[in-house]
VORO-512830 format. One record per residue (C-alpha): x negated, y negated, z. Coordinates in Angstrom, 3 decimals, padded with zeros to 6 digits. Example, Ala and Ser with C-alpha at 12.3 -4.5 7.8 and 13.67 -1.06 7.14 Angstrom:
# VORO-512830
-012.300:004.500:007.800;
-013.670:001.060:007.140;
***
This chain:
# VORO-512830
017.687:-004.057:008.052;
017.930:-002.764:004.578;
021.400:-002.344:002.752;
023.179:000.960:003.040;
021.502:003.371:000.445;
024.888:005.071:-000.037;
026.670:001.906:-001.010;
023.835:001.057:-003.471;
023.803:004.622:-004.802;
027.567:004.553:-005.519;
027.207:001.262:-007.290;
024.347:002.539:-009.419;
025.533:006.060:-009.837;
022.285:007.539:-008.495;
021.332:009.924:-005.590;
021.235:007.923:-002.212;
017.625:009.074:-001.714;
016.740:007.433:-005.010;
018.553:004.275:-003.983;
016.698:004.280:-000.704;
013.465:004.404:-002.560;
014.649:001.536:-004.717;
015.481:-000.568:-001.607;
012.329:000.300:000.159;
010.260:-000.461:-002.805;
012.115:-003.828:-003.291;
011.463:-004.597:000.461;
007.883:-003.735:000.213;
007.335:-005.789:-003.038;
009.126:-008.729:-001.429;
006.891:-008.581:001.669;
003.881:-008.478:-000.489;
005.123:-011.462:-002.486;
005.811:-013.320:000.778;
002.247:-012.853:001.902;
001.175:-014.021:-001.584;
003.230:-017.156:-001.364;
001.594:-017.971:001.942;
-001.413:-018.960:-000.067;
000.431:-021.886:-001.368;
000.548:-023.282:002.159;
-003.180:-023.022:002.659;
-004.752:-026.378:002.534;
-007.494:-026.822:-000.159;
-009.919:-027.856:002.643;
-009.453:-024.451:004.229;
-010.681:-022.571:001.150;
-014.241:-023.365:002.283;
-013.742:-021.655:005.623;
-014.897:-018.197:004.427;
-015.176:-016.848:008.012;
-011.518:-017.779:008.788;
-010.137:-016.129:005.668;
-012.332:-013.122:006.234;
-010.848:-012.658:009.885;
-007.301:-012.866:008.564;
-008.063:-010.347:005.874;
-009.967:-007.961:008.081;
-007.256:-007.868:010.823;
-004.531:-007.474:008.123;
-006.357:-004.686:006.355;
-007.037:-002.765:009.652;
-003.277:-003.244:010.618;
-002.397:-001.763:007.285;
-004.806:001.322:007.980;
-003.084:001.898:011.314;
000.348:001.943:009.602;
-000.831:004.254:006.901;
-002.522:006.784:009.118;
000.629:007.295:011.226;
002.809:007.455:008.257;
000.542:009.817:006.486;
001.005:012.425:009.282;
004.423:011.865:010.924;
006.353:011.009:007.712;
004.525:012.852:004.968;
002.201:015.759:006.144;
004.206:017.279:008.967;
007.407:017.222:006.739;
005.496:018.774:003.873;
004.332:021.603:006.137;
007.831:022.188:007.435;
009.273:022.230:003.886;
006.601:024.267:002.061;
004.110:025.676:004.498;
000.461:024.600:005.105;
-000.837:025.862:001.754;
001.428:023.695:-000.388;
000.944:020.654:001.996;
-002.848:021.083:001.835;
-002.835:021.416:-001.960;
-000.826:018.228:-002.340;
-003.059:016.453:000.198;
-006.320:017.482:-001.689;
-004.596:016.436:-005.014;
-003.668:013.027:-003.597;
-007.207:012.311:-002.355;
-008.753:013.492:-005.526;
-006.397:011.431:-007.742;
-007.208:008.113:-006.029;
-010.994:009.004:-006.043;
-010.725:009.348:-009.927;
-008.711:006.148:-010.196;
-011.374:004.485:-008.041;
-014.096:005.595:-010.310;
-012.550:004.912:-013.782;
-010.517:001.550:-013.057;
-012.628:-001.474:-012.774;
-011.911:-003.403:-009.637;
-013.646:-005.523:-007.040;
-013.285:-005.453:-003.227;
-013.469:-008.709:-001.230;
-016.664:-007.673:000.655;
-018.015:-004.412:-000.944;
-018.035:-006.078:-004.439;
-017.524:-004.404:-007.842;
-016.538:-000.802:-008.192;
-015.635:001.386:-011.188;
-017.321:002.301:-014.468;
-020.575:000.573:-015.397;
-019.909:-002.317:-017.793;
-022.041:-004.662:-019.768;
-022.517:-008.113:-018.246;
-020.511:-009.731:-020.990;
-017.600:-007.471:-020.335;
-017.740:-008.053:-016.704;
-017.395:-011.816:-017.292;
-014.301:-011.063:-019.326;
-012.850:-008.900:-016.477;
-011.990:-012.087:-014.480;
-012.794:-011.683:-010.744;
-009.155:-012.498:-009.835;
-007.887:-009.573:-011.757;
-010.613:-007.181:-010.340;
-009.462:-008.088:-006.841;
-005.840:-007.563:-007.718;
-006.642:-004.163:-009.313;
-008.257:-003.109:-006.006;
-005.042:-003.886:-004.117;
-002.876:-002.321:-006.778;
-004.922:000.963:-006.282;
-004.256:000.676:-002.596;
-000.527:000.177:-003.281;
-000.063:003.249:-005.486;
-000.117:005.673:-002.325;
002.089:003.234:-000.511;
004.826:003.473:-003.238;
004.478:007.162:-003.399;
004.906:007.339:000.427;
008.132:005.354:000.211;
009.567:007.457:-002.633;
008.564:010.899:-001.115;
009.708:009.933:002.393;
013.048:008.760:001.041;
013.379:011.933:-000.992;
012.731:014.036:002.126;
015.152:012.239:004.497;
016.772:008.838:004.347;
015.831:007.838:007.932;
012.139:008.644:007.130;
012.278:006.462:004.003;
013.818:003.665:005.949;
011.138:003.845:008.735;
008.289:004.070:006.315;
009.653:001.221:004.074;
009.943:-001.236:007.066;
006.525:-000.391:008.292;
004.880:-000.610:004.910;
006.732:-003.886:004.302;
005.491:-005.373:007.489;
001.895:-004.533:006.701;
002.219:-005.711:003.103;
002.530:-009.299:004.165;
-001.213:-009.328:004.968;
-001.880:-007.264:001.859;
-000.226:-010.095:-000.255;
-002.661:-012.512:001.545;
-005.530:-009.999:000.703;
-004.756:-010.623:-002.888;
-003.874:-014.248:-003.114;
-006.358:-015.940:-000.775;
-009.603:-014.675:-002.401;
-008.133:-015.544:-005.871;
-007.230:-018.989:-004.658;
-010.566:-019.489:-003.118;
-012.300:-018.450:-006.268;
-010.285:-020.215:-008.856;
-008.263:-022.868:-007.044;
-005.224:-021.783:-009.004;
-002.280:-021.316:-006.802;
000.081:-020.095:-009.490;
-002.451:-017.274:-010.537;
-003.023:-016.445:-006.938;
000.667:-016.005:-006.178;
001.361:-014.298:-009.466;
-001.280:-011.501:-008.865;
000.108:-011.057:-005.393;
003.565:-010.480:-006.616;
002.223:-008.058:-009.468;
000.490:-006.015:-006.713;
003.798:-005.714:-004.847;
005.773:-004.726:-007.900;
003.394:-001.880:-008.393;
004.744:-000.264:-005.330;
008.317:-000.422:-006.596;
007.177:001.004:-009.865;
005.817:004.036:-008.106;
008.369:004.518:-005.361;
011.561:005.188:-007.582;
010.023:007.739:-009.963;
008.570:009.555:-007.043;
011.827:009.828:-005.322;
013.516:010.891:-008.451;
011.062:013.662:-009.030;
011.472:014.825:-005.445;
015.235:014.920:-005.696;
015.233:016.628:-009.193;
012.726:019.234:-008.386;
012.988:020.131:-004.656;
010.069:022.574:-004.952;
007.744:019.649:-005.823;
008.724:017.717:-002.710;
006.047:019.431:-000.313;
003.418:018.661:-002.835;
004.527:015.009:-003.322;
004.602:014.566:000.402;
001.143:015.996:000.710;
-000.122:014.121:-002.318;
001.114:010.702:-000.864;
-000.577:011.547:002.517;
-003.954:012.563:000.888;
-003.905:009.411:-001.237;
-003.248:007.109:001.711;
-005.852:008.807:003.985;
-008.403:008.431:001.212;
-007.638:004.824:000.867;
-007.955:004.191:004.601;
-011.148:006.240:005.065;
-013.026:005.153:001.908;
-011.993:001.580:001.613;
-009.557:-000.132:003.932;
-011.235:000.436:007.388;
-014.771:000.141:006.222;
-013.918:-003.067:004.397;
-012.399:-004.559:007.578;
-015.632:-003.867:009.431;
-018.009:-005.551:007.128;
-017.638:-009.277:008.034;
-018.420:-009.186:011.839;
-014.863:-008.860:013.042;
-015.018:-005.249:014.256;
-013.420:-005.866:017.583;
-010.492:-007.824:016.210;
-010.066:-005.377:013.263;
-009.880:-002.542:015.700;
-007.184:-004.273:017.651;
-005.359:-004.762:014.373;
-005.597:-001.051:013.566;
-004.168:-000.038:016.920;
-001.326:-002.636:016.488;
-000.469:-001.141:013.042;
-000.694:002.371:014.519;
001.800:001.652:017.364;
004.131:-000.296:015.110;
004.459:002.660:012.809;
004.707:005.079:015.727;
007.517:003.031:017.197;
009.365:002.834:014.018;
009.163:006.501:013.241;
010.296:007.432:016.740;
013.264:004.865:016.565;
014.359:005.641:013.101;
013.124:009.230:012.499;
***
């Protein structure tokens, strides 16, 4: 269980909702780092087992997708509609999806199975963009909407922020693996693999706190922020996470992972929301 946001808020002199976003972001970043640290425990002999690594990553990515789909609707879209009506929620939703689409097009990154995406670059430049960083950038792009979700849910309601933070933290463990294992397999450098995994987790914290602060400071913006986070997450799930999890021949296990994540987030939202 996370510390009491009110106590943290009193100690820091901030709004409890901003403190909740800070705690949630720290929890998610720590969970991602924990997954990245797990790479250190993988024996070097297992790095050649591409099928085993792919299975772990596929199930983890599908689990994350299930969590994000439920969070998008129960913790973001429905509250956005309740606060600001369908038009504002829809505007935010479309804006979030469009923003991630643009980021996806202009930021060079590389998916584990689908390969390189982003602007066309010369072969020499692609060699300079080390594969490890490209994989990390792909996960960071995924983590931007997760950080926004933590921040906007906390700004809306502390219990929503808590539920979302716990669920996203749980699914961030496989996301940490999704960064560190491919980097370790490609480079053999455990320090680099863990470091990039930790960096991807910190990106969630860096987004969560400003999002919550904006939602608290400008209450009229909150329906748009909630919708924006939902649109961004649904785009990531539909365009990248689920398709990626079904490209290595593990569709059945990935589907089970998706349902597991869906049910975990649904249970947390019901229990804490």
